[in-house]
VOLO-496235 format. One record per atom (N, C-alpha, C): x, y, z; residue in three letters; residue number from 1. Coordinates in nm, 4 decimals, always signed. Example, Ala and Ser with C-alpha at 12.3 -4.5 7.8 and 13.67 -1.06 7.14 Angstrom:
% residues 2
> X_Y_Z_gudren_fimi
> +1.3190_-0.5690_+0.7800_Ala_1
> +1.2300_-0.4500_+0.7800_Ala_1
> +1.3200_-0.3300_+0.7800_Ala_1
> +1.2850_-0.2250_+0.7080_Ser_2
> +1.3670_-0.1060_+0.7140_Ser_2
> +1.2900_+0.0030_+0.7870_Ser_2
This chain:
% residues 182
> X_Y_Z_gudren_fimi
> -1.0623_-1.2325_-1.3183_Met_1
> -0.9246_-1.2126_-1.3606_Met_1
> -0.8295_-1.2911_-1.2703_Met_1
> -0.7219_-1.3408_-1.3287_Thr_2
> -0.6195_-1.4094_-1.2503_Thr_2
> -0.5320_-1.3058_-1.1790_Thr_2
> -0.4567_-1.3531_-1.0838_Thr_3
> -0.3649_-1.2642_-1.0126_Thr_3
> -0.2673_-1.1983_-1.1102_Thr_3
> -0.2149_-1.2751_-1.2032_Ile_4
> -0.1193_-1.2189_-1.3002_Ile_4
> -0.1862_-1.1102_-1.3833_Ile_4
> -0.3086_-1.1322_-1.4262_Gln_5
> -0.3803_-1.0304_-1.5039_Gln_5
> -0.4039_-0.9057_-1.4206_Gln_5
> -0.4411_-0.9230_-1.2944_Gln_6
> -0.4607_-0.8088_-1.2061_Gln_6
> -0.3284_-0.7347_-1.1826_Gln_6
> -0.2241_-0.8105_-1.1622_Tyr_7
> -0.0908_-0.7533_-1.1407_Tyr_7
> -0.0496_-0.6718_-1.2641_Tyr_7
> -0.0662_-0.7327_-1.3809_Asp_8
> -0.0305_-0.6643_-1.5057_Asp_8
> -0.1118_-0.5368_-1.5251_Asp_8
> -0.2404_-0.5401_-1.4910_Ala_9
> -0.3257_-0.4216_-1.5053_Ala_9
> -0.2770_-0.3091_-1.4136_Ala_9
> -0.2409_-0.3433_-1.2905_Ala_10
> -0.1898_-0.2418_-1.1980_Ala_10
> -0.0579_-0.1842_-1.2481_Ala_10
> +0.0298_-0.2713_-1.2949_Ile_11
> +0.1599_-0.2257_-1.3454_Ile_11
> +0.1428_-0.1409_-1.4711_Ile_11
> +0.0486_-0.1756_-1.5556_Thr_12
> +0.0232_-0.0965_-1.6767_Thr_12
> -0.0112_+0.0472_-1.6396_Thr_12
> -0.0943_+0.0657_-1.5352_Lys_13
> -0.1279_+0.2017_-1.4887_Lys_13
> -0.0029_+0.2735_-1.4379_Lys_13
> +0.0742_+0.2016_-1.3576_Cys_14
> +0.1963_+0.2614_-1.3010_Cys_14
> +0.2935_+0.3022_-1.4120_Cys_14
> +0.3164_+0.2123_-1.5046_Lys_15
> +0.4126_+0.2385_-1.6110_Lys_15
> +0.3647_+0.3514_-1.7017_Lys_15
> +0.2358_+0.3573_-1.7300_Asp_16
> +0.1809_+0.4642_-1.8132_Asp_16
> +0.2108_+0.6008_-1.7512_Asp_16
> +0.1881_+0.6120_-1.6216_Ile_17
> +0.2190_+0.7376_-1.5515_Ile_17
> +0.3688_+0.7645_-1.5545_Ile_17
> +0.4478_+0.6623_-1.5293_Phe_18
> +0.5938_+0.6754_-1.5265_Phe_18
> +0.6463_+0.7282_-1.6602_Phe_18
> +0.5995_+0.6695_-1.7698_Leu_19
> +0.6490_+0.7108_-1.9020_Leu_19
> +0.5978_+0.8497_-1.9408_Leu_19
> +0.4750_+0.8822_-1.9029_Lys_20
> +0.4243_+1.0176_-1.9313_Lys_20
> +0.5043_+1.1219_-1.8540_Lys_20
> +0.5364_+1.0916_-1.7290_Lys_21
> +0.6188_+1.1848_-1.6514_Lys_21
> +0.7600_+1.1925_-1.7079_Lys_21
> +0.8094_+1.0813_-1.7604_Thr_22
> +0.9409_+1.0822_-1.8248_Thr_22
> +0.9383_+1.1742_-1.9467_Thr_22
> +0.8314_+1.1700_-2.0229_Lys_23
> +0.8193_+1.2590_-2.1393_Lys_23
> +0.8070_+1.4044_-2.0962_Lys_23
> +0.7374_+1.4295_-1.9841_Asp_24
> +0.7213_+1.5667_-1.9341_Asp_24
> +0.8501_+1.6220_-1.8724_Asp_24
> +0.9166_+1.5396_-1.7898_Tyr_25
> +1.0295_+1.5874_-1.7094_Tyr_25
> +1.1643_+1.5312_-1.7494_Tyr_25
> +1.1659_+1.4390_-1.8437_Gly_26
> +1.2905_+1.3698_-1.8721_Gly_26
> +1.3210_+1.2765_-1.7561_Gly_26
> +1.4459_+1.2398_-1.7441_Thr_27
> +1.4844_+1.1513_-1.6330_Thr_27
> +1.5588_+1.2315_-1.5261_Thr_27
> +1.4942_+1.3389_-1.4832_Ser_28
> +1.5519_+1.4231_-1.3783_Ser_28
> +1.5774_+1.3434_-1.2506_Ser_28
> +1.5024_+1.2342_-1.2309_Trp_29
> +1.5224_+1.1490_-1.1135_Trp_29
> +1.6588_+1.0806_-1.1112_Trp_29
> +1.7313_+1.0851_-1.2215_Arg_30
> +1.8646_+1.0219_-1.2250_Arg_30
> +1.9609_+1.0861_-1.1250_Arg_30
> +1.9332_+1.2080_-1.0794_Val_31
> +2.0220_+1.2729_-0.9819_Val_31
> +1.9979_+1.2233_-0.8395_Val_31
> +1.8881_+1.1519_-0.8171_Leu_32
> +1.8542_+1.1088_-0.6816_Leu_32
> +1.9494_+1.0008_-0.6304_Leu_32
> +1.9998_+1.0230_-0.5099_Arg_33
> +2.0728_+0.9187_-0.4403_Arg_33
> +1.9711_+0.8272_-0.3739_Arg_33
> +2.0157_+0.7097_-0.3348_Met_34
> +1.9215_+0.6110_-0.2817_Met_34
> +1.8441_+0.6645_-0.1613_Met_34
> +1.9083_+0.7380_-0.0735_Ile_35
> +1.8376_+0.7889_+0.0442_Ile_35
> +1.7237_+0.8818_+0.0021_Ile_35
> +1.7424_+0.9554_-0.1060_Ser_36
> +1.6365_+1.0450_-0.1546_Ser_36
> +1.5197_+0.9660_-0.2130_Ser_36
> +1.5504_+0.8574_-0.2823_Val_37
> +1.4449_+0.7696_-0.3343_Val_37
> +1.3665_+0.7110_-0.2168_Val_37
> +1.4380_+0.6641_-0.1164_Val_38
> +1.3751_+0.6072_+0.0032_Val_38
> +1.2855_+0.7111_+0.0697_Val_38
> +1.3335_+0.8338_+0.0809_Asp_39
> +1.2538_+0.9397_+0.1433_Asp_39
> +1.1280_+0.9713_+0.0641_Asp_39
> +1.1344_+0.9670_-0.0669_Gln_40
> +1.0152_+0.9904_-0.1492_Gln_40
> +0.9098_+0.8823_-0.1241_Gln_40
> +0.9543_+0.7582_-0.1171_Ile_41
> +0.8617_+0.6482_-0.0883_Ile_41
> +0.8079_+0.6621_+0.0541_Ile_41
> +0.8959_+0.6993_+0.1468_Phe_42
> +0.8577_+0.7179_+0.2870_Phe_42
> +0.7456_+0.8208_+0.3001_Phe_42
> +0.7591_+0.9323_+0.2301_Ile_43
> +0.6575_+1.0380_+0.2347_Ile_43
> +0.5222_+0.9825_+0.1896_Ile_43
> +0.5228_+0.9067_+0.0811_Lys_44
> +0.3987_+0.8509_+0.0280_Lys_44
> +0.3382_+0.7476_+0.1238_Lys_44
> +0.4199_+0.6595_+0.1777_Ala_45
> +0.3698_+0.5575_+0.2703_Ala_45
> +0.3186_+0.6212_+0.3993_Ala_45
> +0.3886_+0.7219_+0.4473_Leu_46
> +0.3449_+0.7890_+0.5694_Leu_46
> +0.2141_+0.8644_+0.5455_Leu_46
> +0.1971_+0.9222_+0.4276_Arg_47
> +0.0708_+0.9893_+0.3955_Arg_47
> -0.0440_+0.8886_+0.3944_Arg_47
> -0.0220_+0.7725_+0.3365_Ile_48
> -0.1250_+0.6676_+0.3371_Ile_48
> -0.1613_+0.6330_+0.4810_Ile_48
> -0.0614_+0.6137_+0.5634_Arg_49
> -0.0854_+0.5762_+0.7035_Arg_49
> -0.1607_+0.6861_+0.7775_Arg_49
> -0.1247_+0.8105_+0.7533_Thr_50
> -0.1912_+0.9231_+0.8188_Thr_50
> -0.3388_+0.9300_+0.7789_Thr_50
> -0.3655_+0.9120_+0.6503_Ile_51
> -0.5045_+0.9122_+0.6032_Ile_51
> -0.5816_+0.7949_+0.6643_Ile_51
> -0.5175_+0.6801_+0.6718_Gln_52
> -0.5826_+0.5636_+0.7324_Gln_52
> -0.6184_+0.5910_+0.8784_Gln_52
> -0.5290_+0.6565_+0.9498_Glu_53
> -0.5513_+0.6813_+1.0923_Glu_53
> -0.6502_+0.7951_+1.1167_Glu_53
> -0.6389_+0.9037_+1.0407_Lys_54
> -0.7262_+1.0188_+1.0619_Lys_54
> -0.8616_+1.0039_+0.9936_Lys_54
> -0.8674_+0.9140_+0.8950_Lys_55
> -0.9905_+0.8875_+0.8197_Lys_55
> -1.0419_+1.0105_+0.7445_Lys_55
> -0.9520_+1.1045_+0.7197_Ile_56
> -0.9869_+1.2246_+0.6437_Ile_56
> -0.8606_+1.2742_+0.5752_Ile_56
> -0.8773_+1.3314_+0.4578_Gln_57
> -0.7622_+1.3880_+0.3887_Gln_57
> -0.7989_+1.5250_+0.3348_Gln_57
> -0.7005_+1.6121_+0.3282_Leu_58
> -0.7220_+1.7485_+0.2818_Leu_58
> -0.6693_+1.7714_+0.1409_Leu_58
> -0.5810_+1.6850_+0.0929_Ile_59
> -0.5267_+1.6925_-0.0427_Ile_59
> -0.5985_+1.5872_-0.1260_Ile_59
> -0.6312_+1.6203_-0.2494_Gly_60
> -0.7135_+1.5340_-0.3330_Gly_60
> -0.6511_+1.4041_-0.3802_Gly_60
> -0.5187_+1.3917_-0.3789_Asp_61
> -0.4559_+1.2687_-0.4276_Asp_61
> -0.5047_+1.1492_-0.3457_Asp_61
> -0.5475_+1.0454_-0.4138_Ser_62
> -0.6042_+0.9284_-0.3476_Ser_62
> -0.4958_+0.8379_-0.2903_Ser_62
> -0.5367_+0.7488_-0.2017_Ile_63
> -0.4462_+0.6463_-0.1508_Ile_63
> -0.3932_+0.5632_-0.2670_Ile_63
> -0.4806_+0.5331_-0.3611_Ser_64
> -0.4412_+0.4564_-0.4799_Ser_64
> -0.3276_+0.5255_-0.5544_Ser_64
> -0.3379_+0.6563_-0.5727_Ser_65
> -0.2319_+0.7288_-0.6447_Ser_65
> -0.1007_+0.7262_-0.5676_Ser_65
> -0.1087_+0.7205_-0.4345_Glu_66
> +0.0134_+0.7118_-0.3543_Glu_66
> +0.0794_+0.5743_-0.3704_Glu_66
> -0.0024_+0.4677_-0.3742_Phe_67
> +0.0547_+0.3348_-0.3980_Phe_67
> +0.1168_+0.3270_-0.5384_Phe_67
> +0.0534_+0.3911_-0.6358_Leu_68
> +0.1120_+0.3974_-0.7704_Leu_68
> +0.2483_+0.4662_-0.7649_Leu_68
> +0.2551_+0.5767_-0.6940_Gly_69
> +0.3813_+0.6492_-0.6801_Gly_69
> +0.4876_+0.5666_-0.6100_Gly_69
> +0.4483_+0.4888_-0.5105_Ile_70
> +0.5429_+0.4014_-0.4398_Ile_70
> +0.6035_+0.3014_-0.5369_Ile_70
> +0.5194_+0.2402_-0.6201_Val_71
> +0.5705_+0.1464_-0.7208_Val_71
> +0.6742_+0.2160_-0.8073_Val_71
> +0.6404_+0.3326_-0.8580_Asn_72
> +0.7290_+0.3999_-0.9518_Asn_72
> +0.8584_+0.4482_-0.8873_Asn_72
> +0.8532_+0.4979_-0.7659_Tyr_73
> +0.9774_+0.5370_-0.6991_Tyr_73
> +1.0641_+0.4151_-0.6671_Tyr_73
> +1.0005_+0.3038_-0.6324_Ala_74
> +1.0790_+0.1822_-0.6069_Ala_74
> +1.1470_+0.1338_-0.7350_Ala_74
> +1.0787_+0.1454_-0.8485_Val_75
> +1.1416_+0.1113_-0.9769_Val_75
> +1.2588_+0.2059_-1.0031_Val_75
> +1.2412_+0.3331_-0.9743_Ile_76
> +1.3523_+0.4279_-0.9879_Ile_76
> +1.4707_+0.3801_-0.9040_Ile_76
> +1.4441_+0.3367_-0.7814_Gly_77
> +1.5518_+0.2867_-0.6961_Gly_77
> +1.6245_+0.1689_-0.7580_Gly_77
> +1.5491_+0.0762_-0.8153_Leu_78
> +1.6113_-0.0403_-0.8798_Leu_78
> +1.6935_+0.0007_-1.0019_Leu_78
> +1.6419_+0.0948_-1.0792_Ile_79
> +1.7166_+0.1436_-1.1961_Ile_79
> +1.8445_+0.2141_-1.1500_Ile_79
> +1.8342_+0.2922_-1.0446_Gln_80
> +1.9522_+0.3623_-0.9933_Gln_80
> +2.0589_+0.2635_-0.9465_Gln_80
> +2.0163_+0.1549_-0.8828_Ile_81
> +2.1125_+0.0528_-0.8402_Ile_81
> +2.1819_-0.0057_-0.9634_Ile_81
> +2.1041_-0.0374_-1.0654_Glu_82
> +2.1617_-0.0970_-1.1862_Glu_82
> +2.2582_-0.0018_-1.2564_Glu_82
> +2.2183_+0.1237_-1.2692_Leu_83
> +2.3024_+0.2204_-1.3412_Leu_83
> +2.4167_+0.2704_-1.2543_Leu_83
> +2.4160_+0.2349_-1.1279_Asn_84
> +2.5243_+0.2513_-1.0326_Asn_84
> +2.5364_+0.3894_-0.9713_Asn_84
> +2.5622_+0.4923_-1.0448_Lys_85
> +2.5859_+0.6225_-0.9833_Lys_85
> +2.4812_+0.7234_-1.0295_Lys_85
> +2.4219_+0.7949_-0.9318_Pro_86
> +2.3305_+0.9022_-0.9716_Pro_86
> +2.4054_+1.0045_-1.0560_Pro_86
> +2.3392_+1.0562_-1.1559_Ser_87
> +2.4069_+1.1534_-1.2413_Ser_87
> +2.3046_+1.2427_-1.3092_Ser_87
> +2.3561_+1.3505_-1.3645_Val_88
> +2.2740_+1.4365_-1.4477_Val_88
> +2.2818_+1.3755_-1.5868_Val_88
> +2.1863_+1.2901_-1.6135_Glu_89
> +2.1885_+1.2130_-1.7371_Glu_89
> +2.0453_+1.1957_-1.7829_Glu_89
> +2.0202_+1.2265_-1.9078_Asp_90
> +1.8867_+1.2075_-1.9610_Asp_90
> +1.8850_+1.0793_-2.0423_Asp_90
> +1.8017_+0.9860_-2.0009_Leu_91
> +1.7873_+0.8598_-2.0721_Leu_91
> +1.6712_+0.8697_-2.1702_Leu_91
> +1.6825_+0.8007_-2.2804_Ala_92
> +1.5753_+0.7981_-2.3793_Ala_92
> +1.4550_+0.7239_-2.3216_Ala_92
> +1.3359_+0.7639_-2.3623_Val_93
> +1.2130_+0.7031_-2.3140_Val_93
> +1.2123_+0.5521_-2.3415_Val_93
> +1.2600_+0.5104_-2.4578_Asp_94
> +1.2654_+0.3673_-2.4901_Asp_94
> +1.3553_+0.2920_-2.3933_Asp_94
> +1.4672_+0.3524_-2.3563_Gln_95
> +1.5587_+0.2893_-2.2618_Gln_95
> +1.4940_+0.2796_-2.1229_Gln_95
> +1.4267_+0.3854_-2.0827_Val_96
> +1.3582_+0.3866_-1.9538_Val_96
> +1.2496_+0.2792_-1.9520_Val_96
> +1.1749_+0.2686_-2.0600_Ser_97
> +1.0688_+0.1686_-2.0698_Ser_97
> +1.1255_+0.0271_-2.0574_Ser_97
> +1.2364_+0.0019_-2.1252_Ala_98
> +1.2995_-0.1304_-2.1193_Ala_98
> +1.3513_-0.1602_-1.9785_Ala_98
> +1.4119_-0.0620_-1.9123_Leu_99
> +1.4599_-0.0808_-1.7759_Leu_99
> +1.3429_-0.1067_-1.6806_Leu_99
> +1.2358_-0.0334_-1.6974_Tyr_100
> +1.1155_-0.0516_-1.6160_Tyr_100
> +1.0656_-0.1952_-1.6294_Tyr_100
> +1.0499_-0.2396_-1.7535_Asp_101
> +0.9999_-0.3754_-1.7795_Asp_101
> +1.0918_-0.4815_-1.7201_Asp_101
> +1.2205_-0.4619_-1.7336_Lys_102
> +1.3182_-0.5588_-1.6821_Lys_102
> +1.3026_-0.5765_-1.5315_Lys_102
> +1.2924_-0.4656_-1.4600_His_103
> +1.2841_-0.4730_-1.3144_His_103
> +1.1478_-0.5240_-1.2687_His_103
> +1.0428_-0.4842_-1.3362_Ile_104
> +0.9101_-0.5344_-1.2999_Ile_104
> +0.9017_-0.6843_-1.3251_Ile_104
> +0.9649_-0.7327_-1.4297_Lys_105
> +0.9648_-0.8771_-1.4570_Lys_105
> +1.0281_-0.9521_-1.3403_Lys_105
> +1.1401_-0.9022_-1.2893_Gln_106
> +1.2064_-0.9664_-1.1751_Gln_106
> +1.1164_-0.9646_-1.0517_Gln_106
> +1.0501_-0.8526_-1.0293_Val_107
> +0.9627_-0.8386_-0.9130_Val_107
> +0.8413_-0.9303_-0.9265_Val_107
> +0.7856_-0.9357_-1.0464_Gln_108
> +0.6687_-1.0206_-1.0692_Gln_108
> +0.7056_-1.1690_-1.0555_Gln_108
> +0.8222_-1.2062_-1.1029_Asp_109
> +0.8681_-1.3449_-1.0852_Asp_109
> +0.8781_-1.3797_-0.9365_Asp_109
> +0.9319_-1.2884_-0.8576_Leu_110
> +0.9404_-1.3089_-0.7134_Leu_110
> +0.8003_-1.3243_-0.6536_Leu_110
> +0.7084_-1.2399_-0.6964_Met_111
> +0.5711_-1.2473_-0.6470_Met_111
> +0.5104_-1.3837_-0.6747_Met_111
> +0.5317_-1.4351_-0.7939_Gln_112
> +0.4756_-1.5658_-0.8291_Gln_112
> +0.5351_-1.6766_-0.7417_Gln_112
> +0.6640_-1.6695_-0.7160_Gln_113
> +0.7278_-1.7694_-0.6303_Gln_113
> +0.6728_-1.7624_-0.4877_Gln_113
> +0.6603_-1.6410_-0.4360_Lys_114
> +0.6091_-1.6247_-0.2997_Lys_114
> +0.4616_-1.6632_-0.2928_Lys_114
> +0.3839_-1.6288_-0.3958_Asn_115
> +0.2431_-1.6684_-0.3972_Asn_115
> +0.2294_-1.8196_-0.3944_Asn_115
> +0.3189_-1.8881_-0.4616_His_116
> +0.3161_-2.0346_-0.4593_His_116
> +0.3353_-2.0855_-0.3171_His_116
> +0.4351_-2.0307_-0.2487_Asp_117
> +0.4683_-2.0784_-0.1147_Asp_117
> +0.3722_-2.0281_-0.0071_Asp_117
> +0.3207_-1.9062_-0.0225_Tyr_118
> +0.2353_-1.8462_+0.0806_Tyr_118
> +0.0859_-1.8555_+0.0496_Tyr_118
> +0.0518_-1.9063_-0.0682_Gly_119
> -0.0889_-1.9236_-0.1010_Gly_119
> -0.1681_-1.7947_-0.1098_Gly_119
> -0.1087_-1.6905_-0.1615_Glu_120
> -0.1744_-1.5603_-0.1776_Glu_120
> -0.2331_-1.5079_-0.0466_Glu_120
> -0.1573_-1.5228_+0.0606_Ala_121
> -0.2010_-1.4733_+0.1915_Ala_121
> -0.2299_-1.3234_+0.1892_Ala_121
> -0.1652_-1.2512_+0.0987_Trp_122
> -0.1832_-1.1060_+0.0894_Trp_122
> -0.3288_-1.0680_+0.0626_Trp_122
> -0.4050_-1.1546_+0.0029_Arg_123
> -0.5459_-1.1237_-0.0266_Arg_123
> -0.6288_-1.1045_+0.1003_Arg_123
> -0.5795_-1.1565_+0.2127_Asp_124
> -0.6503_-1.1421_+0.3402_Asp_124
> -0.5867_-1.0366_+0.4304_Asp_124
> -0.4910_-0.9634_+0.3776_Met_125
> -0.4232_-0.8609_+0.4570_Met_125
> -0.4953_-0.7272_+0.4460_Met_125
> -0.4760_-0.6447_+0.5476_Ser_126
> -0.5356_-0.5108_+0.5485_Ser_126
> -0.4462_-0.4124_+0.4741_Ser_126
> -0.5084_-0.3057_+0.4278_Gln_127
> -0.4321_-0.1984_+0.3640_Gln_127
> -0.3343_-0.1372_+0.4644_Gln_127
> -0.3745_-0.1325_+0.5910_Glu_128
> -0.2869_-0.0796_+0.6952_Glu_128
> -0.1582_-0.1617_+0.7035_Glu_128
> -0.1706_-0.2933_+0.6912_Ser_129
> -0.0509_-0.3786_+0.6961_Ser_129
> +0.0427_-0.3503_+0.5801_Ser_129
> -0.0134_-0.3298_+0.4611_Phe_130
> +0.0726_-0.2982_+0.3464_Phe_130
> +0.1506_-0.1701_+0.3716_Phe_130
> +0.0829_-0.0667_+0.4219_Ala_131
> +0.1516_+0.0601_+0.4513_Ala_131
> +0.2594_+0.0387_+0.5570_Ala_131
> +0.2258_-0.0362_+0.6630_Asp_132
> +0.3232_-0.0611_+0.7697_Asp_132
> +0.4429_-0.1410_+0.7195_Asp_132
> +0.4173_-0.2442_+0.6395_Leu_133
> +0.5269_-0.3267_+0.5876_Leu_133
> +0.6174_-0.2476_+0.4940_Leu_133
> +0.5585_-0.1587_+0.4160_Ile_134
> +0.6398_-0.0719_+0.3299_Ile_134
> +0.7289_+0.0173_+0.4163_Ile_134
> +0.6725_+0.0722_+0.5220_Leu_135
> +0.7521_+0.1567_+0.6117_Leu_135
> +0.8649_+0.0761_+0.6773_Leu_135
> +0.8377_-0.0471_+0.7176_Val_136
> +0.9424_-0.1331_+0.7750_Val_136
> +1.0551_-0.1538_+0.6744_Val_136
> +1.0190_-0.1856_+0.5502_Lys_137
> +1.1206_-0.2080_+0.4460_Lys_137
> +1.2037_-0.0819_+0.4238_Lys_137
> +1.1404_+0.0340_+0.4289_Leu_138
> +1.2133_+0.1609_+0.4111_Leu_138
> +1.3113_+0.1843_+0.5253_Leu_138
> +1.2679_+0.1545_+0.6473_Leu_139
> +1.3578_+0.1698_+0.7617_Leu_139
> +1.4747_+0.0723_+0.7524_Leu_139
> +1.4499_-0.0472_+0.7010_Arg_140
> +1.5585_-0.1429_+0.6787_Arg_140
> +1.6576_-0.0891_+0.5760_Arg_140
> +1.6059_-0.0333_+0.4673_Ile_141
> +1.6949_+0.0231_+0.3652_Ile_141
> +1.7782_+0.1366_+0.4251_Ile_141
> +1.7162_+0.2215_+0.5053_Arg_142
> +1.7916_+0.3297_+0.5695_Arg_142
> +1.9061_+0.2732_+0.6535_Arg_142
> +1.8788_+0.1653_+0.7266_Gln_143
> +1.9835_+0.1046_+0.8089_Gln_143
> +2.0932_+0.0440_+0.7219_Gln_143
> +2.0547_-0.0195_+0.6127_Ile_144
> +2.1547_-0.0753_+0.5205_Ile_144
> +2.2417_+0.0369_+0.4651_Ile_144
> +2.1798_+0.1487_+0.4283_Leu_145
> +2.2573_+0.2632_+0.3783_Leu_145
> +2.3510_+0.3161_+0.4865_Leu_145
> +2.3045_+0.3198_+0.6113_Ala_146
> +2.3899_+0.3642_+0.7229_Ala_146
> +2.5062_+0.2680_+0.7438_Ala_146
> +2.4878_+0.1429_+0.7025_Asn_147
> +2.5944_+0.0420_+0.7107_Asn_147
> +2.6745_+0.0341_+0.5811_Asn_147
> +2.6770_+0.1432_+0.5056_Asp_148
> +2.7498_+0.1517_+0.3781_Asp_148
> +2.7052_+0.0466_+0.2778_Asp_148
> +2.5767_+0.0100_+0.2830_Gly_149
> +2.5208_-0.0838_+0.1856_Gly_149
> +2.5487_-0.2290_+0.2158_Gly_149
> +2.6097_-0.2551_+0.3304_Lys_150
> +2.6473_-0.3928_+0.3635_Lys_150
> +2.5486_-0.4533_+0.4625_Lys_150
> +2.5245_-0.5837_+0.4469_Thr_151
> +2.4454_-0.6591_+0.5432_Thr_151
> +2.5252_-0.7830_+0.5841_Thr_151
> +2.4974_-0.8346_+0.7003_Leu_152
> +2.5650_-0.9551_+0.7482_Leu_152
> +2.4934_-1.0809_+0.7009_Leu_152
> +2.3616_-1.0862_+0.7217_Ile_153
> +2.2851_-1.2042_+0.6802_Ile_153
> +2.1534_-1.1677_+0.6124_Ile_153
> +2.1259_-1.0414_+0.6020_Ser_154
> +1.9960_-0.9962_+0.5522_Ser_154
> +1.9994_-0.9661_+0.4032_Ser_154
> +1.8793_-0.9581_+0.3469_Glu_155
> +1.8661_-0.9203_+0.2057_Glu_155
> +1.9112_-0.7766_+0.1870_Glu_155
> +1.9453_-0.7430_+0.0650_Gly_156
> +1.9937_-0.6092_+0.0361_Gly_156
> +1.8836_-0.5112_-0.0006_Gly_156
> +1.9267_-0.3957_-0.0462_Ile_157
> +1.8341_-0.2887_-0.0816_Ile_157
> +1.7392_-0.3333_-0.1926_Ile_157
> +1.7922_-0.4007_-0.2939_Asp_158
> +1.7082_-0.4405_-0.4067_Asp_158
> +1.5959_-0.5339_-0.3638_Asp_158
> +1.6239_-0.6293_-0.2768_Ala_159
> +1.5206_-0.7220_-0.2296_Ala_159
> +1.4113_-0.6486_-0.1528_Ala_159
> +1.4506_-0.5492_-0.0744_Asn_160
> +1.3518_-0.4698_-0.0014_Asn_160
> +1.2655_-0.3882_-0.0973_Asn_160
> +1.3265_-0.3340_-0.2028_Leu_161
> +1.2489_-0.2609_-0.3042_Leu_161
> +1.1542_-0.3548_-0.3773_Leu_161
> +1.1968_-0.4768_-0.4033_His_162
> +1.1081_-0.5757_-0.4671_His_162
> +0.9839_-0.5975_-0.3815_His_162
> +1.0044_-0.6157_-0.2522_Asp_163
> +0.8910_-0.6373_-0.1622_Asp_163
> +0.8002_-0.5145_-0.1569_Asp_163
> +0.8591_-0.3967_-0.1546_Ile_164
> +0.7800_-0.2732_-0.1522_Ile_164
> +0.6900_-0.2666_-0.2749_Ile_164
> +0.7457_-0.2960_-0.3910_Ile_165
> +0.6646_-0.2935_-0.5132_Ile_165
> +0.5501_-0.3934_-0.5018_Ile_165
> +0.5803_-0.5147_-0.4594_Asn_166
> +0.4752_-0.6156_-0.4497_Asn_166
> +0.3672_-0.5764_-0.3494_Asn_166
> +0.4038_-0.5221_-0.2327_Tyr_167
> +0.3033_-0.4778_-0.1362_Tyr_167
> +0.2145_-0.3696_-0.1967_Tyr_167
> +0.2754_-0.2748_-0.2677_Ala_168
> +0.1973_-0.1658_-0.3277_Ala_168
> +0.1039_-0.2183_-0.4370_Ala_168
> +0.1534_-0.3113_-0.5189_Val_169
> +0.0682_-0.3696_-0.6235_Val_169
> -0.0459_-0.4481_-0.5607_Val_169
> -0.0179_-0.5237_-0.4547_Phe_170
> -0.1250_-0.5973_-0.3872_Phe_170
> -0.2324_-0.5006_-0.3371_Phe_170
> -0.1896_-0.3895_-0.2787_Ala_171
> -0.2858_-0.2898_-0.2309_Ala_171
> -0.3687_-0.2353_-0.3475_Ala_171
> -0.3042_-0.2075_-0.4599_Leu_172
> -0.3768_-0.1578_-0.5771_Leu_172
> -0.4793_-0.2594_-0.6269_Leu_172
> -0.4422_-0.3865_-0.6260_Ile_173
> -0.5352_-0.4914_-0.6685_Ile_173
> -0.6563_-0.4954_-0.5752_Ile_173
> -0.6323_-0.4908_-0.4460_Leu_174
> -0.7426_-0.4979_-0.3500_Leu_174
> -0.8289_-0.3718_-0.3536_Leu_174
> -0.7686_-0.2572_-0.3834_Ile_175
> -0.8477_-0.1348_-0.4034_Ile_175
> -0.9369_-0.1518_-0.5259_Ile_175
> -0.8795_-0.2026_-0.6328_Glu_176
> -0.9544_-0.2244_-0.7570_Glu_176
> -1.0699_-0.3213_-0.7352_Glu_176
> -1.0492_-0.4211_-0.6512_Glu_177
> -1.1548_-0.5181_-0.6205_Glu_177
> -1.2604_-0.4625_-0.5236_Glu_177
> -1.2334_-0.3434_-0.4696_Gly_178
> -1.3278_-0.2827_-0.3759_Gly_178
> -1.3123_-0.3318_-0.2326_Gly_178
> -1.2046_-0.4038_-0.2038_Lys_179
> -1.1828_-0.4581_-0.0701_Lys_179
> -1.1105_-0.3597_+0.0215_Lys_179
> -1.0470_-0.2586_-0.0359_His_180
> -0.9747_-0.1571_+0.0409_His_180
> -1.0215_-0.0187_-0.0035_His_180
> -1.0018_+0.0792_+0.0849_Asn_181
> -1.0357_+0.2183_+0.0519_Asn_181
> -0.9417_+0.2752_-0.0512_Asn_181
> -0.9953_+0.3672_-0.1282_Gln_182
> -0.9125_+0.4350_-0.2280_Gln_182
> -0.8500_+0.5569_-0.1663_Gln_182
């Protein structure tokens, strides 16, 4: 399989879960402020790191399922940025699906550009690095939020969420290939 096919397969799993949860819960996540979205991703990334370090887990959810959740919460963050203000608002499943696709397309385009320039260096990275890099991006977003969303020369919240999604998808691809632990 090509990288794009692998990427699409990982995203298909993520989106399937996202839309099923949307049907179960509606878009209750629309009330989340950005810091809450960041904290949800933080919890998942920290759990991955803890499992990696302790080499044992007591809850059945796999590392793979946590990376899937990271992708979906990061998409929620991008949708929240686009829709501007958190609110008690229920969006139709079709609208959510279209927003999901729109943001994933932007993220995937970025991945292709970076893969061109970096030569798919991510294929030689450890799962630990993906977890650490996601945590770094989350801490950057927290600092940007503390600065009222402003940066002097750095990328914004959306760019950091794009990278988080790509790191999580890369981890999912390498798990699927059997190169990383599940």
